[in-house]
C-alpha positions as CSV (number, residue, x, y, z in Angstrom):
1,M,-0.1,0.2,0.1
2,F,3.1,2.2,0.7
3,L,4.4,2.0,-2.0
4,K,1.5,2.2,-4.5
5,L,0.4,5.4,-2.8
6,N,4.3,7.1,-3.6
7,Q,4.9,5.8,-7.4
8,K,4.6,9.3,-8.2
9,F,7.3,10.0,-6.3
10,M,9.6,7.4,-7.2
11,T,11.8,7.0,-10.8
12,K,10.7,5.6,-13.8
13,A,13.1,3.0,-13.2
14,E,12.2,2.5,-9.7
15,R,8.5,2.1,-10.5
16,T,9.2,-0.9,-13.3
17,R,11.0,-2.3,-10.6
18,Q,8.0,-2.0,-8.3
19,F,5.8,-3.2,-11.3
20,I,8.1,-6.6,-11.5
21,I,8.1,-7.5,-8.1
22,E,4.5,-6.6,-7.0
23,T,3.5,-8.6,-10.8
24,T,5.9,-12.0,-10.0
25,A,5.2,-11.8,-6.3
26,P,2.2,-14.4,-6.7
27,I,4.3,-16.5,-9.5
28,F,7.1,-16.8,-7.2
29,N,5.3,-17.9,-3.7
30,S,2.7,-20.3,-6.0
31,K,5.5,-21.9,-7.9
32,G,8.8,-21.4,-5.9
33,Y,12.0,-19.9,-6.6
34,E,13.2,-23.4,-8.9
35,G,9.8,-23.4,-10.3
36,T,9.6,-20.1,-11.6
37,S,11.1,-19.4,-15.1
38,I,12.0,-16.2,-17.0
39,S,9.5,-17.1,-19.7
40,D,7.2,-17.1,-16.7
41,I,8.6,-13.6,-15.5
42,T,8.3,-12.3,-18.7
43,A,5.0,-13.3,-19.7
44,A,3.6,-12.3,-16.7
45,T,5.2,-8.5,-16.9
46,G,5.2,-7.9,-21.1
47,L,8.3,-7.4,-20.1
48,T,11.7,-8.8,-22.6
49,K,14.5,-10.8,-20.6
50,G,16.4,-8.1,-20.9
51,S,14.2,-5.6,-19.6
52,V,13.9,-7.8,-16.3
53,Y,17.3,-8.2,-15.7
54,G,18.6,-4.7,-16.2
55,N,16.0,-4.0,-13.4
56,F,17.5,-7.1,-11.3
57,K,21.4,-9.0,-11.8
58,D,20.2,-12.1,-11.3
59,K,16.8,-14.2,-10.4
60,N,18.2,-14.8,-7.1
61,E,17.8,-10.7,-6.6
62,L,14.4,-10.8,-8.2
63,A,13.6,-13.5,-5.8
64,A,14.4,-12.2,-3.0
65,A,13.0,-8.7,-3.5
66,V,10.0,-10.8,-4.1
67,F,10.2,-12.8,-0.7
68,D,10.9,-9.3,1.3
69,Y,7.6,-7.5,-1.1
70,N,5.3,-10.4,0.1
71,L,6.3,-10.5,4.2
72,E,6.3,-7.0,4.1
73,K,2.4,-7.4,3.3
74,I,2.3,-9.8,6.6
75,R,4.0,-7.9,8.7
76,N,2.0,-4.2,7.5
77,G,-1.3,-6.5,8.2
78,I,-0.1,-7.5,12.0
79,V,0.9,-3.8,13.0
80,S,-1.9,-2.2,11.7
81,R,-4.0,-4.4,14.0
82,S,-1.2,-4.3,16.6
83,L,-1.3,-0.5,16.7
84,G,-1.9,1.0,20.9
85,L,-2.4,-2.7,21.9
86,K,-0.6,-2.9,25.5
87,D,-2.3,-6.2,26.9
88,P,-0.4,-9.4,25.7
89,T,-3.3,-11.4,25.0
90,E,-4.7,-8.8,22.7
91,Q,-1.3,-9.2,21.3
92,L,-1.0,-12.8,20.8
93,L,-4.9,-12.8,19.2
94,V,-3.7,-10.4,16.2
95,Y,-2.1,-13.2,14.6
96,V,-4.5,-15.2,15.4
97,D,-7.5,-12.6,14.0
98,F,-5.0,-12.2,11.1
99,Y,-4.4,-16.0,9.9
100,A,-8.0,-16.3,10.2
101,E,-9.2,-13.4,8.3
102,V,-6.7,-13.5,5.3
103,F,-6.3,-17.1,5.3
104,D,-8.3,-17.4,1.4
105,K,-6.4,-14.2,0.2
106,V,-3.1,-16.1,1.4
107,V,-4.4,-19.5,-0.6
108,I,-4.7,-17.2,-3.6
109,G,-1.4,-15.6,-3.3
110,G,0.1,-19.7,-3.3
111,G,0.9,-19.8,0.6
112,C,2.2,-18.2,3.0
113,P,5.7,-17.2,2.0
114,I,7.5,-18.1,4.5
115,M,7.0,-21.6,4.5
116,N,7.0,-21.9,0.9
117,T,10.3,-20.0,0.9
118,A,11.7,-22.3,3.5
119,I,11.3,-25.5,1.5
120,D,11.7,-24.0,-1.7
121,S,15.7,-22.0,-0.6
122,D,16.7,-24.8,2.2
123,D,20.3,-24.9,1.5
124,S,20.1,-24.5,-2.6
125,N,19.6,-20.4,-2.4
126,P,21.6,-19.2,0.7
127,L,20.5,-15.4,0.0
128,L,16.7,-16.3,0.4
129,Y,17.1,-19.2,3.2
130,D,18.7,-16.5,5.2
131,R,16.1,-14.3,4.8
132,V,13.4,-16.8,5.5
133,R,15.7,-17.7,9.0
134,L,15.7,-14.2,9.9
135,A,12.2,-13.8,9.4
136,L,11.0,-17.0,11.5
137,T,13.6,-15.5,14.6
138,D,12.2,-12.3,14.5
139,W,8.5,-13.9,14.9
140,H,9.6,-16.0,17.6
141,A,11.6,-13.8,19.3
142,H,8.2,-11.0,19.6
143,V,6.0,-13.6,20.3
144,E,8.4,-14.8,23.5
145,S,8.8,-11.1,24.5
146,V,4.9,-10.7,24.1
147,V,4.5,-14.2,26.8
148,A,7.7,-13.0,28.6
149,Y,6.0,-9.3,29.2
150,G,3.2,-11.5,30.4
151,V,4.5,-13.4,32.6
152,K,6.8,-10.4,34.3
153,K,3.2,-8.6,34.6
154,S,1.0,-11.7,36.2
155,F,-1.1,-11.6,32.9
156,Y,-0.2,-15.5,32.9
157,A,1.1,-18.2,35.4
158,P,4.5,-17.7,36.9
159,G,5.6,-21.6,35.2
160,T,5.0,-20.6,31.7
161,N,7.5,-20.7,29.1
162,P,7.5,-18.2,26.6
163,A,10.2,-20.4,24.6
164,E,8.4,-23.5,24.3
165,F,5.0,-21.3,23.5
166,A,6.5,-19.8,20.8
167,D,7.9,-22.8,19.5
168,N,3.9,-24.1,19.4
169,F,2.3,-20.5,18.1
170,L,4.5,-20.9,15.1
171,S,4.2,-24.3,14.6
172,L,0.3,-24.3,14.7
173,I,0.2,-21.2,12.7
174,E,2.2,-22.6,9.9
175,G,1.1,-26.2,10.3
176,G,-2.5,-25.1,10.2
177,V,-1.7,-23.2,7.0
178,L,0.2,-25.9,5.2
179,L,-2.6,-28.6,6.2
180,S,-5.4,-26.3,5.1
181,K,-3.9,-25.5,1.8
182,T,-2.8,-28.8,0.8
183,L,-6.2,-30.4,2.1
184,K,-8.4,-27.2,0.3
185,N,-9.6,-27.2,4.0
186,K,-9.6,-24.4,5.9
187,R,-10.9,-26.6,9.3
188,H,-7.6,-27.3,10.0
189,L,-6.2,-24.2,10.3
190,M,-8.8,-22.9,12.5
191,S,-8.6,-26.1,14.5
192,N,-5.2,-24.8,15.3
193,L,-6.1,-20.8,15.8
194,N,-8.9,-22.2,18.3
195,L,-6.2,-24.6,19.8
196,I,-4.0,-21.6,20.6
197,R,-6.7,-19.4,21.7
198,K,-7.2,-22.5,24.4
199,M,-3.2,-22.4,25.4
200,I,-3.9,-18.7,25.6
201,G,-6.4,-19.1,28.4
202,E,-4.8,-22.1,30.1
203,M,-1.8,-20.4,30.9
204,T,-4.2,-17.0,32.1
205,I,-4.2,-15.9,35.4
């Protein structure tokens, strides 16, 4: 949204680069890095191979930019719902409600970019792998810090393990998205999200 609103301040080259990223984002996310060909990119954008690689030195750089773009859309959705929230439970439920609300759009876009890219890149693309690892590390650290704050301020039981909760939290969301997308049934994700709500309730004092 921010990028689109400020396109009038971009140079022609910046607008072209952004156009390529936005247009190919769902393709990379659904087909993966290896599965996305230059012909897919040129067909979607209407640009020549030379034009594409005049803006990105190679497919690695484009794929990394696309991952950043897809991840930022998710982060913006979370942040916009989290503004002003002080209660740790409300902060955690932002994730739950967000994934429940946007799942259909996520599926249309090819699935969760973190999960897809983690599976696709692994050790074959260090640039992408490092980005995925950092995204998961940041997400885990944020959830862990929210729970730790909740324990410190007596929202949650003293015996609550923030790191363990964060492990389960991320696994349930990503696993739920994977199951629901693969089996084409939102029930699996919703079941996992409900389990997270139960987990939060059980540790709440």
